[in-house]
Backbone as numpy.savetxt, mean C-alpha at the origin, in Angstrom:
# Nx Ny Nz CAx CAy CAz Cx Cy Cz
-32.86 -27.56 45.73 -32.89 -26.25 45.08 -31.95 -26.34 43.80
-30.84 -27.03 43.86 -30.07 -27.18 42.68 -30.75 -28.01 41.50
-31.40 -28.89 41.78 -32.33 -29.75 41.02 -33.37 -28.84 40.27
-33.85 -27.94 40.87 -35.08 -27.23 40.39 -34.35 -26.14 39.37
-33.35 -25.61 39.68 -32.55 -24.66 38.74 -32.09 -25.41 37.46
-31.65 -26.74 37.69 -31.09 -27.51 36.46 -32.40 -27.85 35.60
-33.49 -28.13 36.24 -34.57 -28.56 35.42 -35.13 -27.20 34.66
-35.10 -26.39 35.29 -35.60 -25.04 34.56 -34.69 -24.68 33.35
-33.30 -24.86 33.63 -32.38 -24.55 32.65 -32.58 -25.52 31.40
-32.67 -26.71 31.82 -32.87 -27.81 30.66 -34.19 -27.58 29.86
-35.20 -26.96 30.60 -36.58 -26.92 29.94 -36.31 -25.70 29.15
-35.65 -24.65 29.53 -35.43 -23.50 28.56 -34.56 -23.88 27.43
-33.68 -24.63 27.55 -32.77 -25.00 26.52 -33.50 -25.94 25.46
-34.45 -26.74 25.96 -35.06 -27.59 25.05 -36.14 -27.04 24.33
-36.44 -25.77 24.68 -37.66 -24.99 24.17 -37.42 -24.65 22.62
-38.32 -25.03 21.78 -38.04 -24.85 20.35 -39.01 -23.52 19.71
-39.92 -23.27 20.76 -40.69 -22.19 20.14 -40.21 -20.83 20.34
-40.33 -19.90 19.55 -39.60 -18.66 19.69 -40.26 -17.49 18.80
-40.07 -16.28 18.93 -40.60 -15.29 18.02 -39.46 -14.84 16.92
-39.87 -15.07 15.83 -38.89 -14.58 14.78 -38.51 -13.07 14.78
-39.52 -12.27 15.09 -39.13 -10.84 15.22 -38.14 -10.57 16.28
-38.20 -11.24 17.38 -37.18 -11.03 18.62 -35.90 -11.53 18.02
-35.93 -12.90 17.33 -34.65 -13.29 16.96 -34.12 -12.27 15.86
-34.76 -11.81 15.04 -34.31 -10.85 13.99 -33.69 -9.67 14.62
-34.44 -9.14 15.64 -33.94 -7.83 16.29 -32.63 -8.12 16.98
-32.45 -9.15 17.44 -31.31 -9.53 18.19 -30.08 -9.93 17.17
-30.28 -10.53 15.99 -29.30 -10.99 15.04 -29.05 -9.86 13.95
-30.06 -9.06 13.71 -29.71 -8.26 12.47 -28.60 -7.33 12.57
-28.29 -6.59 13.71 -27.18 -5.88 13.90 -25.84 -6.48 13.96
-25.70 -7.68 14.22 -24.61 -8.62 14.12 -24.36 -8.85 12.62
-25.39 -9.25 11.85 -25.30 -9.65 10.48 -24.91 -8.56 9.69
-25.57 -7.23 9.92 -25.18 -5.98 9.30 -23.75 -5.66 9.44
-23.21 -5.85 10.73 -21.76 -5.50 11.08 -21.03 -6.46 10.26
-21.25 -7.76 10.34 -20.46 -8.71 9.66 -20.43 -8.52 8.18
-21.51 -8.06 7.53 -21.55 -7.83 6.14 -20.68 -6.54 5.89
-20.82 -5.52 6.74 -19.96 -4.29 6.45 -18.63 -4.46 6.79
-18.15 -5.29 7.76 -16.88 -5.59 8.10 -16.15 -6.47 6.86
-16.91 -7.44 6.19 -16.51 -8.18 5.20 -16.09 -7.20 3.91
-17.09 -6.31 3.65 -16.95 -5.52 2.56 -15.60 -4.46 2.77
-15.48 -4.05 3.96 -14.42 -3.18 4.37 -13.02 -3.82 4.17
-12.97 -4.95 4.67 -11.96 -5.91 4.78 -11.47 -6.13 3.27
-12.38 -6.73 2.38 -12.03 -7.09 1.01 -11.63 -5.63 0.28
-12.46 -4.61 0.39 -12.06 -3.36 -0.15 -10.58 -2.85 0.21
-10.30 -3.01 1.58 -8.95 -2.53 1.88 -7.89 -3.50 1.22
-8.08 -4.80 1.25 -6.85 -5.55 0.65 -6.97 -5.35 -0.92
-8.01 -5.17 -1.51 -8.09 -4.95 -3.01 -7.43 -3.63 -3.31
-7.56 -2.51 -2.47 -7.04 -1.26 -2.84 -5.59 -1.26 -2.58
-5.23 -2.09 -1.58 -3.70 -2.19 -1.27 -3.07 -2.87 -2.41
-3.60 -3.88 -3.01 -3.20 -4.65 -4.19 -3.07 -3.71 -5.25
-4.09 -2.92 -5.59 -4.16 -1.98 -6.64 -2.82 -1.08 -6.58
-2.54 -0.59 -5.29 -1.53 0.40 -5.14 -0.19 -0.23 -5.50
-0.07 -1.51 -5.24 1.28 -2.28 -5.38 1.34 -2.35 -6.91
0.31 -2.79 -7.56 0.28 -2.93 -9.28 0.74 -1.60 -9.81
0.14 -0.56 -9.22 0.35 0.74 -9.91 1.86 1.07 -9.56
2.43 0.92 -8.52 3.85 1.21 -8.28 4.67 0.20 -9.21
4.40 -1.02 -9.37 5.03 -1.88 -10.25 5.05 -1.32 -11.69
3.83 -0.90 -12.13 3.61 -0.35 -13.39 4.59 0.95 -13.62
4.60 1.73 -12.64 5.39 3.08 -12.71 6.92 2.69 -12.85
7.41 1.64 -11.96 8.54 1.14 -11.97 8.94 0.66 -13.40
8.04 -0.25 -14.03 8.52 -0.79 -15.15 8.53 0.27 -16.32
7.56 1.32 -16.21 7.61 2.34 -17.20 8.98 3.20 -17.21
9.44 3.52 -15.81 10.70 4.24 -15.77 11.99 3.28 -16.18
11.70 1.98 -15.92 13.00 1.19 -16.31 13.18 1.16 -17.87
12.13 1.44 -18.67 12.11 1.62 -20.07 12.60 2.75 -20.69
12.61 3.66 -19.81 12.94 5.07 -20.31 14.32 5.28 -20.72
14.56 5.85 -21.99 16.11 6.16 -22.50 16.24 7.58 -22.37
15.19 8.59 -22.25 15.41 9.88 -22.10 15.44 10.39 -20.71
15.90 11.66 -20.59 15.87 12.19 -19.14 14.53 12.21 -18.62
14.60 12.24 -17.41 13.16 12.26 -16.46 13.07 13.88 -16.05
12.09 14.42 -16.42 11.83 15.90 -16.25 10.88 16.12 -15.14
10.80 17.27 -14.38 9.67 17.57 -13.54 8.29 17.37 -14.06
8.10 17.65 -15.41 6.64 17.32 -15.97 6.44 15.99 -16.09
7.41 15.12 -16.35 7.32 13.68 -16.47 6.88 13.11 -15.11
7.47 13.62 -14.13 7.31 13.09 -12.75 5.87 13.63 -12.38
5.49 14.84 -12.58 4.08 15.24 -12.29 3.22 14.24 -13.00
3.42 13.90 -14.34 2.37 12.94 -15.00 2.51 11.61 -14.22
3.66 11.20 -13.75 3.79 9.88 -13.01 2.77 9.93 -11.76
2.75 11.02 -11.04 1.71 11.09 -10.03 0.29 11.16 -10.47
0.01 11.76 -11.69 -1.28 11.48 -12.19 -1.72 10.23 -12.55
-0.70 9.49 -13.25 -0.91 8.12 -13.53 -1.00 7.32 -12.31
-0.42 7.39 -11.34 -0.68 6.63 -10.11 -2.08 6.87 -9.66
-2.50 8.15 -9.56 -3.90 8.50 -9.18 -4.89 7.81 -10.10
-4.50 7.78 -11.27 -5.57 7.17 -12.30 -5.59 5.63 -12.17
-4.41 4.96 -11.89 -4.49 3.53 -11.78 -4.95 3.11 -10.52
-5.12 4.06 -9.52 -5.80 3.65 -8.26 -7.39 4.07 -8.27
-7.71 4.43 -9.55 -9.18 4.95 -9.71 -9.41 6.23 -8.81
-8.37 6.91 -8.29 -8.69 8.29 -7.59 -9.43 7.91 -6.50
-9.51 6.67 -5.80 -10.23 6.35 -4.64 -9.43 6.70 -3.50
-8.08 6.98 -3.44 -7.29 7.08 -2.37 -6.89 8.60 -2.09
-6.70 9.00 -0.93 -6.62 10.35 -0.58 -5.12 10.53 -0.43
-4.62 11.90 -0.71 -3.22 12.29 -0.47 -2.29 11.39 -1.11
-2.43 10.98 -2.39 -1.44 10.11 -3.09 -0.14 10.85 -3.29
0.97 10.03 -3.31 2.45 10.46 -3.37 3.16 9.49 -4.19
4.29 9.99 -4.86 5.19 9.04 -5.53 6.64 9.81 -5.41
7.45 8.82 -4.97 8.84 9.11 -4.90 9.62 8.28 -5.81
10.49 8.86 -6.68 11.39 8.07 -7.60 12.81 8.48 -7.30
13.59 7.55 -7.19 15.00 7.58 -6.70 15.97 6.68 -7.52
17.05 7.07 -7.60 18.03 6.08 -8.35 19.19 5.97 -7.40
19.30 4.64 -7.16 20.40 4.23 -6.26 21.50 3.41 -6.81
22.69 3.65 -6.56 23.99 2.90 -7.10 24.64 2.15 -6.05
25.25 0.97 -6.54 25.97 0.19 -5.28 27.62 0.52 -5.73
28.30 0.82 -4.72 29.66 1.22 -4.72 30.44 0.13 -3.99
30.97 -0.79 -4.82 31.90 -1.86 -4.27 33.10 -1.53 -3.47
33.63 -0.31 -3.71 34.77 -0.04 -2.97 34.43 0.43 -1.50
33.30 1.16 -1.24 32.92 1.58 0.01 31.99 0.54 0.63
31.49 -0.41 -0.19 30.51 -1.36 0.24 29.28 -0.52 0.86
28.73 0.28 -0.15 27.51 1.09 0.49 26.72 1.52 -0.80
25.44 1.85 -0.54 24.61 2.26 -1.60 24.86 3.82 -1.69
24.66 4.35 -2.84 25.01 5.77 -3.18 23.69 6.22 -3.75
23.17 7.20 -3.37 21.98 7.86 -3.86 22.38 8.95 -5.08
21.92 8.53 -6.22 22.15 9.47 -7.27 21.36 10.52 -7.44
20.12 10.44 -7.33 19.06 11.48 -7.26 17.77 10.93 -6.75
16.86 11.85 -6.26 15.57 11.50 -5.72 14.61 12.64 -5.94
13.50 12.33 -6.34 12.53 13.34 -6.59 11.14 12.86 -6.19
10.23 13.74 -5.53 8.91 13.16 -5.18 7.86 14.24 -5.63
6.70 13.69 -5.68 5.49 14.38 -5.85 4.34 14.07 -4.88
3.66 14.94 -4.23 2.57 14.54 -3.55 2.83 14.51 -1.89
3.98 15.26 -1.38 3.88 15.46 0.00 5.15 15.03 0.56
5.72 13.88 0.21 6.84 13.37 1.17 8.05 14.00 0.43
9.15 14.09 1.21 10.45 14.80 0.66 11.33 13.70 0.02
12.22 14.14 -0.55 13.17 13.33 -1.08 14.05 12.60 -0.26
14.51 11.49 -0.80 15.50 10.67 0.00 16.66 11.20 0.45
17.40 11.11 1.43 18.85 11.52 1.76 19.82 10.41 1.61
20.91 10.85 1.30 22.09 9.62 1.31 22.18 8.95 2.66
21.86 9.56 3.80 21.86 8.89 5.05 20.72 7.81 5.20
19.62 8.16 4.62 18.58 6.94 4.66 18.93 5.94 3.95
19.62 6.20 2.67 19.89 5.06 1.84 20.97 4.12 2.35
21.85 4.78 3.06 23.08 4.05 3.54 22.74 2.86 4.58
21.55 3.04 5.14 20.98 2.04 6.17 20.27 0.99 5.60
20.05 0.76 4.17 19.34 0.03 3.63 19.81 -1.33 3.13
20.90 -1.83 3.88 21.68 -3.07 3.39 20.60 -4.26 3.29
19.75 -4.53 4.30 18.79 -5.61 4.20 17.75 -5.24 3.46
17.49 -4.08 2.88 16.32 -3.62 2.06 16.31 -3.76 0.56
17.57 -3.34 0.18 17.91 -3.12 -1.38 18.47 -4.61 -1.87
18.33 -4.92 -3.13 18.98 -6.15 -3.61 20.47 -6.14 -3.71
21.15 -7.37 -3.73 22.57 -7.39 -4.04 22.87 -6.93 -5.36
23.78 -6.20 -5.61 24.17 -5.54 -6.87 25.58 -5.70 -7.19
26.17 -5.63 -8.47 27.35 -5.46 -8.85 27.87 -4.10 -8.80
29.09 -4.03 -8.73 29.82 -2.51 -8.82 29.24 -1.74 -9.81
28.92 -0.46 -9.37 28.38 0.73 -10.21 27.00 0.40 -10.86
26.27 -0.63 -10.38 25.08 -0.98 -10.98 23.96 -0.03 -10.28
23.03 0.35 -10.94 21.94 1.31 -10.56 20.62 0.61 -10.64
19.89 1.02 -9.56 18.41 0.53 -9.75 17.57 1.83 -9.37
16.33 1.48 -9.86 15.19 2.58 -9.92 14.34 2.13 -8.66
14.24 3.07 -7.77 13.38 2.84 -6.56 12.12 3.67 -6.69
10.92 3.02 -6.68 9.71 3.75 -6.64 9.05 3.48 -5.41
8.64 4.62 -4.73 7.77 4.51 -3.33 6.60 5.09 -3.64
5.54 4.61 -3.36 4.05 5.22 -3.36 3.50 5.20 -2.10
2.55 6.13 -1.75 1.89 6.29 -0.48 0.49 6.78 -0.78
-0.47 6.44 -0.04 -1.77 6.91 -0.28 -2.65 6.61 1.25
-3.56 7.46 1.25 -4.50 7.27 2.60 -5.75 6.60 2.12
-6.21 5.59 2.98 -7.30 4.95 2.66 -8.20 5.01 3.71
-9.51 5.58 3.51 -10.50 5.60 4.52 -11.67 4.61 4.28
-11.88 3.79 5.19 -12.99 2.71 5.15 -14.31 3.32 4.87
-15.14 2.75 4.11 -16.56 3.31 3.80 -17.45 3.13 5.20
-17.31 2.15 5.87 -18.10 1.88 7.06 -17.11 1.90 8.33
-17.43 2.27 9.40 -16.83 2.17 10.65 -17.03 0.73 11.41
-16.02 -0.16 11.13 -16.18 -1.49 11.69 -14.93 -1.91 12.50
-14.29 -0.83 13.05 -13.07 -1.07 13.91 -11.75 -0.77 13.25
-11.77 -0.41 11.99 -10.65 -0.07 11.21 -10.71 1.25 10.96
-9.63 2.20 11.27 -9.61 3.42 10.93 -8.73 3.67 9.60
-8.35 4.94 9.54 -7.79 5.34 8.22 -6.38 4.53 8.24
-5.98 4.09 7.06 -4.88 3.37 7.02 -3.93 4.12 5.80
-2.63 3.97 5.84 -1.78 4.59 4.79 -1.22 3.41 4.24
-1.41 3.30 2.74 -0.65 2.22 2.04 0.54 2.79 1.50
1.64 2.09 1.73 3.01 2.42 1.30 3.58 1.29 0.44
4.20 1.64 -0.67 4.96 0.47 -1.41 6.37 0.96 -1.71
7.09 -0.14 -1.89 8.48 0.03 -2.05 8.85 -0.95 -3.07
9.20 -0.43 -4.50 9.49 -1.30 -5.64 10.69 -0.91 -6.16
11.64 -1.83 -6.59 12.98 -1.38 -7.29 13.02 -2.21 -8.56
13.42 -1.52 -9.47 13.58 -2.17 -10.76 14.91 -1.82 -11.44
15.64 -2.60 -12.22 16.79 -2.36 -13.00 16.47 -1.78 -14.15
17.26 -0.59 -14.60 17.01 -0.09 -15.98 17.05 -1.13 -17.05
16.24 -1.08 -18.12 16.40 -2.11 -19.16 17.03 -1.78 -20.46
16.86 -0.58 -20.89 17.41 -0.11 -22.14 18.46 0.95 -22.08
18.71 1.40 -20.98 19.77 2.48 -20.71 20.73 1.91 -19.47
21.82 2.17 -19.41 22.49 1.78 -18.11 22.08 2.65 -16.87
21.38 3.75 -17.05 20.88 4.59 -15.97 19.89 5.44 -16.29
19.03 5.99 -15.25 17.93 6.96 -15.61 18.34 8.18 -14.91
18.38 9.17 -15.85 18.90 10.48 -15.79 17.91 11.59 -15.42
18.08 12.42 -14.28 17.08 13.53 -14.10 17.60 14.75 -14.53
16.69 15.53 -15.13 16.91 16.81 -15.74 16.00 17.81 -15.10
16.54 18.89 -14.52 15.63 19.95 -13.97 14.86 20.76 -15.04
15.21 20.59 -16.27 14.58 21.44 -17.30 13.44 20.71 -18.01
């Protein structure tokens, strides 16, 4: 009995005739899913890279600023972020903060924080816990912290749902010792 089953299985595996239509019906959904998944994965990583580049651009722009930062300036920063990401992301947001290192207390001190696009400003308590996140700095040195976020919705459903891209970029001021906020 076992020999009969083995012979039939070997005969089935050795068979080289087949129907192209049947094979296409079986493989086409797999091929289409693989193509769609490849596109979604590539697009997701591309868009994540674009958001990081946009955050670095905003950080570099702010690091060169010698005048006060105003609410209009920050509104336009959000517009710039949306433009640099081609407007393809949903719910974009930008938060700009200035953080100072205090050597006496061995802690980071939040000078100011402003955001556009949904997230709130940073609090001094949040910044105090960032010893491993922020760079080493000399006493009274300030850095500009740019955080961005945006929602990414894939074009096809391939097992990946909505993602939120977040960036965290810090830059030292270049032409002025500090970046100053003005409410007017």
